[in-house]
N, C-alpha and C positions, 0 to 999 in steps of 0.2 A: 484639650486641641488635641486636632490629630497632626501627625508626624509628616512630613513627604516623604515619597515615598524616594527608596535609594534607589539610584541606578549607574549601572556598569557603563568605567568607562573601554572597557575589552570585553569581550564577550568569544570566549573557544566555545567550539561545535564539535565533537566526534563524534562520528558516525562509518558502519562499513560502507554504506550507503551514498557517500558524500563520492561525485563522478563517478560512479558505482550503479547502477540502472537495473536494481534486482528486486525491488519491493515497496513499498508503500511509504517507507518512510524517506526515499527517495524523492518522493511529490510533496512529502509535507515539510524539509530542507530547501528544496530547489523551489517552489513558490512559493516559501515566505520570506526569502533571501532577498529579495527586492524591496521588503519593507523594512527589515531591521537598514539595511542597505542604506536607505536615507536617512532612516538616524542616526546612524552607529556609521558615516564609511569609512570604509576600509579597516573600520576598528570592533567590525566583526570576520571572524576566520575560522573556516571550516577544515575540519581536519579527519583527512580519509586514506584509506589505503591504497599505496603505489603499486597495481597491477600493470602497469605499462610501460614498465623502463625500455621496455625492447620495441613499442609498439607505437601508435599515435593512439592518443584517446581523444575524439571524437567531443569529450566533454568540458578538455579539460585544454588551458592553453598558456603555455610555461612561460614566466618572466624572469630571466637569469638575474637584471639589475633591479629588480624589485628585493628589500633587504638583501643584499648582495653579502653585506659583511656578514651581519650573523646565520648566513647561511655556510656561508668558510667557518665562522665558532661552530658553530651544528657539527658541522664536519669533524675541526678536532678533537668533537664531543663524542665522537664516533654517531653522531647522527642522520643517515641519510634525508634528504629530505627536494622536495620540487614545491618552489612557487610558482603559481599562477593563477588566471582566472577558472571561475567555474562559468561555462557558457549557458548560462541562464539568466533571465531578467534579472536583472539589477549587478552581474559580474560579480559576484563575489570573490572576496581572495580566498583563495583555498592554498593547506600545503599536505602533500599529498607523501607519505612517510614510508622509507621502506622498513616492514618490520621483521623480516627474515633473520640477520643478522643474532633477533635475541633467542630464536631457539637453542641456542646453544646453551644461553643461562636460564633455558626452563625451569628445571627444578627447584635453582636458588632462587629466581621470582613466585612461584607457588609456595616455597617454604618461609620464607616471607610474608606471603601473604594468608598461609594460614595460623601463623605466631600470631601476626599484628591481627586479623579479621577475621580470621576461624574460617575462612571460606577454603571448601573439599575441594582439590580437583584430583585428588586420587580416581574417581572413577571416569576423568575426562574422555571422551572420544572423538570423533568426527573434527569437524569445524574447530570445537572448544580450543586448542590450542593455538592455530590458524590466528583467530578474533581476539583471544588473548593477547597475545606477542602484536598484536597491531594494537591493542587497546594500552598496552605496556609503553611503547612508543612514541602513541599520540602525547601521554601524560609525560614523558621527557622532552619533544618536539615543546610543550607548555611551558616545562620546570628551564630549558633554555632559553626560550623567547623573554621570557620575565626577568630571569636574571641579568638579560645582555639589554632590556630597551626599560621594563620598568618595579619600581617598587612597591613600600607598602601606601606610599601615598595613591595610589591608583586605584579604582574598585573594579577588580576582574573573577571575570562568570565565567565556568567549567559547565558543560552541560554534555552529558554522557547517555548516549542514546541509547537504548536497552541492553542487554548482558551482557550484548559483545565489546561495551565501552565502560563497563563497570568498573575493571582493576586498573585503567587508568586515573578516572577519579579517584579510588581508594590512594593510588599512589600521589598525588596532588597534595590529599588531605595531610599526607606525610611527610612530604617533603616540602610544600608550600602552601604552610598553613594558612595564610594570607587568602589565597583564592578559596573563593566560594562554589559551591560545587553543586549541580541541579544532576540528578539520575532522572531520566524517562522511560519508564516502561512503556511501552506501545501494545504490550500482548505479554501475560506471565506465560513465562515457557510451559511450568505446570497446568494453568488452565487451559491452552490449548493444548498439551497430551491427553488430561483429562477428557475434555470435549472429539479430540480428534480418533482418541484408542475406545470413541463406543461407550464411552462413561456418560451416565448423566450427572451432566455440569450444574446445574443453575436448582435443580430441586433439594439438593443436596450439599449445596455449597459449603454453606455452614458447618458442615457436619466433616468436613473433609479438613486434614493435618497435611498440610504442604509439602512440610519435609519428608512425610511417611509415605506418601502418593508419587513424590518424585523418584525415591527406593522404590518404590513399585513397579512405575513406570522408566526407570534406567536415565533420567535425568539427573541424576543430582548435582553434579558440579555446578549446569547452569542454572540450575535452580538456585542451590547456594550462593554463589555470585550475587545471580540478581535480587536473592533476600538480602545480605551481608551490604551490598548496597545499598538497598536500601532506605536499611537503617540508619547506616553512617554517614550518609548526604546529608549538606545544609537545608536541602529543600529536596523532594519527593514527589512526583508527578507523574499523571500519565492523563490519558487523550480524550476519557467519558466516565459517566459516573457507573454504565456497566462493568468496566475495568476496576474501578477504584474500590467498585464491593470486591471485586475478585481479589483487587491487593491487597486490602483488610482484613481476608478469610486465609487466603493461602502466604502469603507471608508475613503475615500478624502487622502490619504497619500500615496505616493509615496514609493516603496521601495528604500533601499538603496545599497541593493546585490541579485543578482539572483543566488542561491543556487540549481543548478541542480543536481537530486540525481544521484550516480554512485552505482556503483556494483563490488565487491571481486570475481574475479575469482576461487578464491579459491574453492568455492564451488562447481562448475563444476566438476565432474570425470573426468579422462584423460585416453586413451591408451584401454587398453584393458577392462578394470575398464566399461567407458565408451557402447562401444561395447556391454558388455554383460550384463549392467543393463537395456541399452536400450532394449536387446532384451526379457528380463525380463520383463519390462513393458507392451512392447507388449502383451506377449503371456497373461499377467493378466487381459490389458484391452479385449481382444477376448474371453478370457472364460468370464468372465463376462457379453458380452455383446451376448455373445450365448447361454450363461443357461436365460438370459430373452428375448431374440427376440425368441429363436429356430431357429437359423440362424446361418449357417457357414460362418468363415469369409477366406478368403484364406491371406496368410501372405502376399499379394502387399497390398491389401485393405488398400486407406490413412486415416489415424485418424483425425481430424481438431475437435481444439477444444476452450475453450474460459472460463474463470474460473474470481475469482475476488469476491466483495462487491455485495448482490443479491440489485443491485441500476439499476429498468429494464429500465428506458432512459439513467443514467445518464454514463453507463458502457457499452450502447449499447448491452445490452442483448435483448433490442425488437427488432434490423435491425439484427441481426447476426441470432436467430430463425425464424425471416422474409423470411431470404436470404436463410437460408437454406430449408425451405418448398416450397420456390421459384424452390429448381433443385431437390427437389426430384423423379423428373419420367424425367429428362433431359436423355434424348438419344446419348449426346454428351459426356456422362463421359464414359469413357475409363477404367475405372477400381471403384469398389467399394468404398463408402466412409462412414466409420462410426465418425459421431460429438458425441461432448460430451460436455456437457451445466455444467460444475463443478461450481456452486454459490452455497452457503450453505445458507437453507431457513428453514421453520419452520416443523420440521420432528421430529420425535419418535424413529426413531432405524432404522439399516437395518432392509430389508421386509424377513419373514422366509421364504417364502415357494423358495426366491430367496437361500437365504443360502443353503436350503437341495436340489435345485440342483447344486448348487456348488461342492456341497462335496460328493454330488454324481460322480459329472465326476470325482473327485480328487481320489475316491476310482475306480472306470471304467473305465478311462478315453477314451479307447478303444471303448466301450458299445456304447456311446453316438454319434452317426455317424451324419449324415446332415439328415435322415429318422428320428431318435430317438429321434433331438432337436428340430420334426418338431411343435411341441405344444408349444404357445409363453407364455408364463405366463400374469394373466391379467395385465393391464396397462403396455402393455411392452416396455417402454419408462423410467423408474423411478427408482432407485436400493436402496430408503429408503423410510419410510411411509410419509408421508404428514400430517399434523395433517388436513390441510383444503383444501384439493386438487383441492377442486369449487373456492375456493380464490386468489387459486396459478397462476400467468401470464404464466409461463411458459409450464406449464401444459394445461390451457385453451388456450392457440397460438398456441398449439401440437393439441389441440382437434378441433378447429374448421378449423385448414388445414387436418383437417381426418389422423393422422399422424398414422399409425399403427404399423408399422415396419416388410410390407409385404416381402416375400422374392423377390417379383419384385421390389420396391423401390431401387434404385440406393443410393440412402444416407439414411441411418437410423443415426437415434436419442436417445442418448440418456440422460436422468436428472439428475446429480448427485447432491443433493440439501445437502452437508454435509461438515463438515472440513475434508478435507484429511490431517489426519496428521499420519496415521500407525498403526489406532484400529478404524477404521470406519465400519468394520464388513462386509464389503464386497471385497472392495480393500485390505486391510490392505495394505497400501504404503501411504509411504508421497509423497505431491503432489511435491515435487522437480523429486523425481523417478518416479514419472509417465507421468511427462512433458515430460523428457528423450522419453518418448513411440511413441510422436506424429509427425507429418511431420510437420503439418502449425497449428498454431494457429491462432484467430481473434479476436481480442480488438476492434470496433469499437464507441470507446467511444464517447460520447456528450459532457460531462463534465468529464475531467481528467486535473488536474494539474500537473501531472506528465506525469507517467506511467509505473510502476516496469513491470506491467506483460508481453510488449512486452518486456522489458529488458530482465529481465529476461530468456523468451523464443531464442531469440540471442544467449544468452549469453551459451543455452545449444545447439546449433546449430539446433533451429526450426523456420525455417520462420515463418514472421508474418505480420497482416493488422492490420492498426493501421488510425487514422485519425488525419486532421490538429489541431481539435481542444484539441490535448493533447501533452501535453511537451515534450515528447519524441517524435512523430513524427514531430514538428518543430525540434527539434535538429537535425533529422534525413536525416530531407528534410536540413538542414542547413549543414550538413555532405556533402549529396552530393552536393551542390551550391560550397561549396568549391573545390571540384573537378576538377567538371564543370561547369562552372558558367551560361552556355545553360541548365540548367536540375535543375531544383528547385521542380523536385516528383521522389520519389524514388521509384524503381520497383523487384517485388518480385524475377523475377529472375536474376537480375542484382544486387540488393542490401543485397537480404535475405529482404528486408522488402516494404511493401506495405503504401504509404501512400495516402488515399484517403482523396479528399475532402470533408468535410462537413460542413453544415452550420445548420439555427434553419429550413429549410424547407425542405432540400433535404433527407426526409427518404426515400421515393423510389429509387430515383436514387442511394442514397448507397447500400441498400437492394438489386439490381440487380446488383452493379460492383464489390458487397462481391459476388453473384451468382456467376457471369465470373469468378472472380478471384478461386474463389473453384476448377469448371467447368477444366479453363487454367491449373492452379497447378497440378491437376492431371491428365493432358492430356501429361506432360513433361517428355520427356526420364532421364534416371538414370542419366546422363551426366549433363543435365542442371539443377536437385533435388540438385545434390553432389556442383556446382555450388552454388545454393542458398543457401546451407547449410555450404559452406564456407564463403559466403560472410555475414549470420546472424551472422557469430561467429565473424570477421574483426571487424565489427559495433558496436560490443557488447565491444570490446575491448579498441573502444576509449571512453568509457565510464566507464574507470576503474576510484576506486576512487584518485588514485596516481595523474591522469589527474585533476579530479573536484576538490582536496582537496583545491587548492589556491584559491575557491571562499572564503573556511572560512576562510582565510588566510586573505584575505580583509576587512571582514565583523569583526574580529576580531581587529582588524588596528583601525577600523571607529568608536567600540564600545569601546574600550581604548580612544584612542583620546578626544572621546565625555567626557564620564565619567572622564577625567582627566579635560576637560574643568565645567564640568559639578561640582565638586567637588570641584575646586576653588575656584568657584565662591558662594558656598556654606558656605566655609570657609571665605571669605571677609565680606560675609554678618553675618556671626557669630561675 
């Protein structure tokens, strides 16, 4: 007889990225919130750091009447919180916690962590202390809430995301053992460090000792909290089979469940709105490129782009830029290509000369003809002022390849080194709005546990190229294989996504293939392009949260059962 799954009465999720848009985990949580809120209305509570005490947070609306009695009780326990709604679909409840007061107790907290769980914080530096104090504060928030509202008759799950919240999960295991704990690593600290330091990760994964490599790469403390949390929690999870293998080898712990990252299609405009916003995005991209490069762009110019964190090798920015440089003057291109590299870098703001030219174009749009734009701006491939362009990897590769964005180049490259938040000073459009204007995206990652950017691209009907080293790329190939067992590789014109085979040592092969795919896609007729766009959307629809949420229910069941057994053992011992 199959036992019915245990489901929680309350779910708490702690992350550094709750109401704090800094990375991919923000997208995981914010897009999944609506699906959980529909099933657990106001019983899903997200906990994040309160960075906005003295200024308005556009992602958070406080409600001082909600749980007001508990908030006062928490204050008596020296726990400072603000309670409100996250301004994302589903409007879930959020508790933002002030973690700064705990710095005074840092040494005692770390000492207990070593005694109880053998977590090495001795080598901590950088953001370790800040994240750990937030994690401790989040644990105290849940402990206070549980003691005020709940008891052992309620099934409660606490899900901690990334090493930054591991301390809170261990705290709750010790002080509120009835709460079931889940730890999700979205990317291991040591795996990312090995890849980011130019060491071959995949061919030698079996031979690496995670703790030894953490010492070599100076990430001992982050690795330690991540490893020990994975071993002690009731359910250990990650986001893809790629990272599951990594966890088993580098953290010495097999994951209990893989939780693939889904998407909420409500983010994507429909119908006339989609068409109008796509046209507006393309117009703005062409305006900026024309002003920067002194070049006219025809309406049928193909726009290709990449985006994400500025991880030169891990995100494949290196191989994408190399592929573009190999395609610069290729005579087989049937139309012009404009490439965007959208990765935030160390910059001091928008270029004033570019802003002035854009303003002039707005005032006299007809006067700036092809001849009037013939004067390129200096460094006609970067939109914002870099603090140290001589040390910037994108600009240095462009310099080495002699990229000047002259009229004769079939491919022109524009480096956008800023967050596209709608107020960057040049585009002044959010990332998703600009994504609508692209024809093709390329995310040739070397280290990518899942890969939200390719999934988002497909959802917005923009075909993309990714790799077999991205969790999403593996999933896409699995979907193709499920339809046709003889096919284990996705292709742009058929599936809306191309999954390129990537390994530790085939950089040149990947660069050449991406170059060829860009040329091939540019040469497709309109019917084939529309088929690729349709296929992209259809594949993205299979990755919606309503299909992936069941993996979370499996994790809840495992965590609750293990917590129940652990709690009973503790009761017997006492």
